[in-house]
Structure formats: C-alpha cells, structure tokens
N, C-alpha and C positions, 0 to 999 in steps of 0.2 A: 440269330434272333434269340431263341430260348433253347437253354439246354435240356436234353432230354431228362435230367432227373428231377428238374424243376416241375416241369409237367407232371411228372410221376409224384412228386411230395403235394403236389396241390389238390390233383386229382382223385388219387387213391389211397389218401392218408388214414381214411377211416374205414376201410377194405380190410376184409378179414384174410386176406394173402397178398397184403400191401407189399411185404417184404418178397415173397415170390414172382411178382407183378415188374414186367420189362418193359419198357417201350422201343422196341425195336426199331419203329419209321416212324417220322416226323418229317411231313411236308408243308412249309407255308402257301397257302394258296390264296389271297385276298386276303379276304379279314375271316378267313378259318384258317386255321391248323388240323391239318388231317392226321392222325395217327395210329400207330398197330400198336397193340398193348398183347404180350403173352403172360398166361398165367402157368406159371409148373409148380410142380412138387404138392396139389391139390389130388383128389382122387379123378378131377375131371382137368385135364391139360385143356386150356381153352386161347383162342386167339380171337380179338376183336378189332374191328375198324373204326372208328369215329372221326367224330370231327367238333372243333368249338371254335365259338368264336374267339376272335381275340381279347374283345373289350370284355365278354365275361370272363374269359380268364384271367386276364386282370384283377376284375373282382373277385373271382374266387382268390388269388392272391391275397387280396386286401383281407378278406376273412379269415384265408390261415394264419395272416399274422395273427388279427383281433383275436382270433381262438386262441391266442400264446400272450395274450396282453399288449399287443404292439399295435400301433397304428401308423397305416402307410397314408401318408397325405400326398395328394398328387395335382398339378394342374400344368398348364400349358400357355407359355405366353409368347411375347414376339421374339425372345432369344431358343424357344425351344421349350420341351417338356422338362420336370422335374417332379423328385418323388423324395420326400423327407421322411424319417423314421422319429415318432414318437413312443419312448420306450417308458416302461412301470417304474417303479420306485425299486422294485427289487432287481432291475435291471442295471444298475450302477457301479458294477462290474464289465459290462460290455459298452466299449468304448466306440460308441455310434458316432461314423463321420456326419461335421456337423455341415458340411457342405451337400448333404443330401446325392443325388442320384439322377445325372440328367443326359437326356436322348432326344433323338430326335421328335420320337412319337413318343404319347402319355403311356400306353402299356409297356413300352421297349423299359422306361423310366421305372415302371412296377416292378417290373421282373427283373432288373437289376438290386432293386432294393429286395424283395422277397431271396434271391439265390445271395445276398449277403447277409441275411439272415439265418438263411439254412447253414452258409458256411461257416457262421460264427456264434451259433448254437442259441438265437433266440428264439426259433421254431424249433419245438420238441416232438 
C-alpha cells in the first residue's frame, strides 16, 4: 500500500541522519503501519520499532507537500477517494496530472499523490 521510501521521506526528512536511515520492515495492521528503522553510519547505530496511524501518516504527507508549497486536496465520495495536487507558480514546468489520484481509501490516494511528487521532484 505504501512504499518504504515514502514512509522514510515523510517521517525522517528533518532528521540529521535521514540519508543513513533505512526502513527495514513494514507491516500494515488495521489502521496502523508498524515499521522498523535502522540508522547506520553515525556513532551510535540503532534500530527503532514504532507505529503510526495511517491517517496521521496521510496528514504528514500533506504537510510534507505543503512545506514545498504544494497542496494535496483529498476527499471521498460515492466513486471512491481522490487526491488532487495544487502547485505553486514556480512549478509551471512540472506537468501535474489533472485527473488527480484515485483509490479505494483517502489515505491511499494521498500516498499516491505524495509518491508522484517525490518521483517528479516536486518535493525536495
């Protein structure tokens, strides 16, 4: 449902050792994503086990996009969940899909939009 690199980019992008952090285990358990992260290359190699609510992670994806002046607008209707990207003026060279991103759940649609931004250099 959510690639490991998105979890890393959303949860650890402000961390000092982000580049040395690796998500080694990812389990979806109900409304929670349980993960294991390992940090190497610093004086104290360490492993952490944690979990995050899937809706909290979706919100953090929106915050991560907003930090780069993009806005993720999501909603759920009778046809499914949708997420649209609103871009800043400077991003006129990035061709954002006008159809948005759809899925069965709102968090999943947000994750798809966030993944698209990460892959297309919308998020730094």
